[in-house]
N, C-alpha and C positions, 0 to 999 in steps of 0.2 A: 504493500500500500504506500504510494506516494514517495518512493525513493527518487531523489532528484539531485541535480546540480544546477546552480545558478550561473548563467553565462552573461557577461557584460556585452551589451549590444554595440559598444563602441570599440573596445580593445580586444574583446574575445576572452578575457580572463575568466577562468572557472572558479567558482566558490562552492565549497562543500557545505558550508553552514548557512543557515537562514539569516539574511541580512537585507538591508535596504539599498545600499550603494556599493559600487565597485571599490575594492580595496585600493585600487590605483587612483581613485579620486575622479574618475570619469563622470561627466554629467550626462549619463545615459541610463536607461532602464536596464534592470537585470531581468532575464527571462528564464523560467524554469525549464530544464531539459530532463524529462522523466525517463526512468529506466524502462518503463512499459512503453513500447512503441505502438502496439496494437490497441484498438478501441474495444475494450471488453467491459461494459458496465456490469456492476454486480446486481444482485437481486433486491437491494435495499430500495425503499420507497422515497428516501430523502436525497439530498444532494450528495450524500456519501456513497451513492451507487457509482460515483465517478472518482472514488478515492485514489485510484491509480494515478490520476492527474490532478491531485490536490497536494499541496506541500505540507501535509500534516500526517502523522502516522496513525493517530487515533480517530475516533468518531464518537458521537453521542446519540442517544435516542432523541429523535426529533422528527417532526412532520415537515420541516422546512425543505424546500427544494423547488426547482423550476417546473412549471406545468405548461405544456404546449398543447394547444387544441386547434381544431379547424374553426376558423372564425367566419362561419358561413354567412350570417346575416350582413355583417359589415362588408364582406367580400362581394356579395351580390349588389349591395348599394354602390360600391365603387367599380363594379364591373370586373372584378378579379376572380379567376376560377380556382386559384390555389393559394389562398391567404390563410396563414396560420399565425396565431398569437401566442407569445410566451407571456402568460399571466403570472406576475410575481407580486401577489398580494394574498388576501384572504377571501376564498371563495370555495367553501366546502363542497358544494355540488360539483365542482370541477377538480376536486382533490388538491386545491391550493390552500396551504395552511401556514403561509408566512405570517407569523403572529403579530408583527408590527406593521403589516400592510404594504411593505415595499421590498424591492430586490436587494436592499442593503442587508437583509438577513443572510443572503448568500455569501456576502463578504465577511460578515462578523464572525460566524462560527469557525471557519477555517483559520482566520487570523488569531483568534483567542487560543485555539488549540495549538497552532504553530508556535506562538510565543510561549505558552506553558511548557511545551515539549523541549524548548531551549532554555528552560530554567527561569523564565520571567513570570512574575506573579502580578504585575501591574503595568498598564500602559496608559498613555495620555492620548486623547483624541479631540480634535477640533471639528466642529460640525455645524451645519445650518439647521439640523434637527433630525432628519430621517436617519442618517447614519448613526447619530448618537443614540437614538431610540433602539436601533438594531443591536448596537454593542451593549447597551444596558440590558437588553433581553438576553444576549448571548452569555453574559456572565452569570445569569440565573441558572444555566444548565451546565456550566463548566465550573466545577468546584474549585475553591481556593484562588480565585482570580478577581482583581479589582480594576475598574476603569475610571479614569478621571476625564470628565467631559467638559470642554470649553465651548460654550454656545452663546450666540448673540441673545441679549435679553429679549429682543422682539420675537424670537423664535421659541420661547419657552413653552408656548401652547402645543408645540409638537412633541414635547417630552412627556411620555406616559408609559405605563406598563400595565399589562393585564393584571387584574386583582390577584393577590397572593404572592406576587414576586417579591424578592428580597431587595429592597432599595438600599440596604446597607453596603452592598458591594459596588455601589455607584456613588461617586462624588461629582456633583454638578456645579460648575462655575459659570455664572452668567456674566457676560460682558455688558456693563451698564450702558443703557441708552443706545444700544446698537441693534441694527437689523442686518448688519453686513458680515457675511461669512469670512471675508478676508481679514477683518479685525479679530475674529475669533482665532483664525489661523496664526496671525501675527502674535497674539498674546500666548497662545498655546506653545508656539515655537520658542518664545522667550522663556516661558516657565520650564520647558524641557531642558533648554541650555543651562539655565541658572541652577537647576536642582538635579541635573543628571538623570532625568526620567526618560524612559523608552517611549517613543511615539509610534503610532500604528503605521505610519509611513505613506498614507494616501496612495497615489498612483504608483509609487515605487514599491509597494508591498505586493509581492507575487501571490500571497494568499488571498488578498482582496480581488486581484484581477482574475485569478483562476477560479475563485468562487463564483464571480459573475460570469465567467466563461462557460459555466455549466448550462447556461441558457442555450448556447449553440450546441453543446454536447447532447442535451435532451432532444433538441430538434433533429439532430443527426440520428439519434437512437430511434426516434419515432418514425422518421421519414425515410431512413436508409440512405440519405444523400444530404449534401449541403444545399441550403437555399440559394436561389439566384440573387436575392436581395435581402438586406437586413435593415430595419428601420428603428431608430431610437431617438429620443430627445436627450440632450447631453448638457452637462454643466462643465465638468472637468474634461469630459470625453473619455474617461477611463473605461467606461462600459464598452465603447467602440473598440478601444485597444484590446480589451479582454476577449471579445468575440472574434476579433481578427486573429489573435494568438491561438484561440481554441480551434479556429478553422485551419490554421497552419499545422497544428498538432494532429488534427484529424487526417490531413493529407499525407501524413507519414504512414498511414495505414493504406494498404493496397486497394481497399474498397473505395477510397476517396481521392487517391492521388491524382487522377486525371480530371478531377472536377475543378472548375475555376473558383477562386475565392468569392464569397458573397460580396456583392457591391454594397458598401456602407452608405446609408442615407441618414445623416446626423442633423438634427434640428435644434435650434435655440429659440428662446422666447424673446421677441423684440420688446423693448429696445436693447436688451442685453445680448450682444452678438459678437463677442471677441473671437470665438472660433470661426464663425461664419465669415467675418470680415477678414480674418487672417488667411483663410483658405481661398476665398473668392477674389479678394483684392490685394493679397500679399501684405496686409498691414501687420506691423509688429504688435504683439499683445502687450499693452501697458496697463498694469493694474490700476494706476491712478486715473487713467482715462475712463475706467468703468466705475469709479467711485460714485456712489449715490444712485446709480442706475438700477441697482438690484431692488430698490424699493418700488420700482415702477412696473415690475413684471408680475404676471399671474402665477407662474411657476417659480417661486423664489428659490427653491432648492437647486435650480439650474444656474444660479448666479455665482459662479466660481470665477474670480478675477485673475487667477494665475494657473490656467490649465497646462498640462504637460504637452505642449503643442509641437515644438520644433526639435526636441531632443531625439536622439537615436531611440527608436522603438515607440515614439510618441504618436499623437493623434495625426499629425501630417503624414507620417509614414503609413499608418493604417489606411488613411484616405487615398493616398497615392497608389499603394500596392493593390488596393481593392477597386480602383477606378471609381472612388466614392464621390459624394457630393454633400454639400451642406445647405441648410434651409433656414429662413427666417419666418417665424410664425407670430402673427399679431395675436394679442390677447383675445379679441372677439372670435377669431378662428378657433383657438383652443377651447374656449368656453362652449362654442357650438359643437365642437368635436366631442366634448365630454357628454353633453346632452344627447347627441346622436348615438354615441356608443352605448350609453345606459339604456336608451330606448330600444336599440337593436339587439344588444347582447345580454342585457339584464343585470349589469353590475356597475357600480360607480367607479370612477377612475380618479386617481390623484392627478393634480394639475400637470405634472411632467408627462404622465402617460397620455393625457389628453393632447399635449403638444405633439407627441409622437403620432397620434392618429391624424392630426392636421398635417404633419409632414408627409405621411403616406398619401393623403388626398392630393397634396401639391405635386408629389412625384408622379402620381397616376395622371393627373391633368396635364402635366408637362410632357408626358410620353416617355418619362425615364423608366417607368415600369410598365411592361406590357401585360395584357389581361391573362395570358396563358403561362406567365412565369411564376415560379415558386417564391413566395414572400414570407419572411418571418418578421413580424411586428413585435417588438419588445415593449410590453406594457409594464413599466417599472414600479407601479404601485396602484393599488385599488382595493376595494372591499372594506374601506374604513367604516362605512355605515353598518356593515355586517358585524365588524369587530365590536362596535359600540353596543350593538344589540346583544351579542353573544357573551360579552365579558364586562365586568366592572373595571373600567380603566382608571388607574390611579396616577394622578399627575406626579411627576418627579419634581421635587422642590430643590432649589439651589442651596448648597451649603455655604455659598459665598457669592456676593455680587461685587465684581471688581471693575474699576474704571479701566478703560483701554490703556494698556501699557503699564498697569500697576502690578508688576510681577511680585513685589514684596508682600502684597496682601495675601498671596496664595500660600505662603510658607506655613501658615497656621493650620492648614488642612492636610498637609502632606505627611 
């Protein structure tokens, strides 16, 4: 299960231990090269059916995992004959049990297990809300592990756990007066540097990327082939990198080696469009240029001001190698997509997933996706209305509210 080497995508150096950066200091992603070359999913019902291609040796009992189903009603509406959706939320009738309602659950469990297996018992994570919620849940099922969450104060409403979970394994720090993910990242990084804490690593963390990549693995398991197109809304773009890497891994198996990479269609919520502008206009991504724009978008979880775009193994490479495209979705488009999807398919969507539905519609109308092609639409969150009906959701309360940049205030909770 999960025997691997990490390879630097810049210098090629191999690393036997789980880490976030190349030992030679390269500004490039590391990619896991697994001992298992063939695609042989196990009988498990969760994401751990793909343990051969996850960078952790153990697993836990969980219902969390990617669910792929034929999205017939939406497909007919758009004129697509072979549309499949990866639903990464809570929808028991479809077998979807991501208990925080987003695909971030796929990242959190492998990460916590990988850190624990390498002797770590605590990590720090900065988040706009959904990722923090997933990691708070993950430490409920992995014994002896603690997570410190740094979250903008304006996103605290996203922090809750199903009733009965143990909030004592979570320390939540709210960045006062902030709705900006970048400010949480900045404060989190400073806390980690000052006090020597391990951070979960973001896009550099192969456990997060390969956990998300199980969406593509599940599609290949169900369909017996790679899709022609892959559609997702992105903030950092890490999900796009993850499925690109999973497709590369699948093509090591003789059953998939002659199939082209799925073409990536990655969308952002206007006016927050750093990846879209960088890809279509060649603009350099400047975090300061995006400051304040995150408060104007419908899907605020997509407002990452510093995505891993140009580095080796980053978003630009995944788009280039897959012949991909990016899209700008206005808020009214996304809101209409959410209403249409719930009416057609029967489940509510998180705003980011609604953006993805709008991206798909744009791509079809532009002729970038033909009616007879096989499409995988990644719905990165949904079913929150069902969660609220089925569970008593307990808000996570911050143990500290810190001003932006106030690193010293945090010492008292460490």
